[in-house]
C-alpha positions, 0 to 999 in steps of 0.5 A: 656257303652253308652247304660247304660248312654243313658238309665239312662238319658232317664228314668230320674232316676239317677244312681250312679257311683257304679251302672254304674260300676256294670252294666259295669262290668256285661256287660263286664263279658257277653262279656268275656263269649261270647268270651270264648265260641267262642274261645273254638269253634275255638279251637275245630275246629282247633283240628278237622282240625289238626287231619283230616289233619294228618289222610289224610297225613297218608292215602297218605303215605299208598297209596304211599307205596301200589303204590310202592308195586304194581309197584314192583310187576308189574315189577317182573311180567313183568320181569318173563313173559317178558310182558310189561304193555299196558299203558307204551307202549301207551305213546307217547311223542313229542320231547322236546326242550333243556329247556324242557329237562333241566326242565324234568331232574331237575324234574326227579332228584329232585323227586328221592331226595324229592318225590314231587317237587315244581316249585321253586325247579326246578327253583333253580336246572335249574337256571331259573325263576319259571314262565319259569318253569311253562310254560315248564311244561305246554308245556311238559304235552301238549307234552305227558309227564305224570306230575301230580300236587297236591296242598298243601296249594295252592302251586302245587307239581309236580310228574312224573308218576311212570310207565313213570319214570320206563320206562325212567330209563330203556331206558335212559331219553334222549330217549324221547327227540331229 
């Protein structure tokens, strides 16, 4: 609008109110068309991102099912042959403190219920703060407990290694702690 008025005064010609109104409407129509094009591009990108996310979730679910099948096959082979996986035998865990045991137990139980677990989930079950849970998990990892982190929307989700979890189920969770 300022551009139209400035051009009108600079050129010395006088535009009628109708001319100014038409030029303004034309300018606003152009702006609206540009905004519509941007909105359409944003919607296309959003749709693509959504479909990619759904595809990744589907792949993760398939990988999880394959992993479970492989674990079952390995357990069957181990029970049939009587052999144990070398990776499981090599896990050495340093003794955990009482607080770390509580966090481990909460993680173990919640993983059975939910699959992946957040620090907040563990904090609620163990009745301690999220920062304290984070510190205990870091300490457990440094002591050899195979905890993996996966970030979804910048939030860490925790999971115990399947072989380790199976071993703990067979030997009783408390054998890793003193």
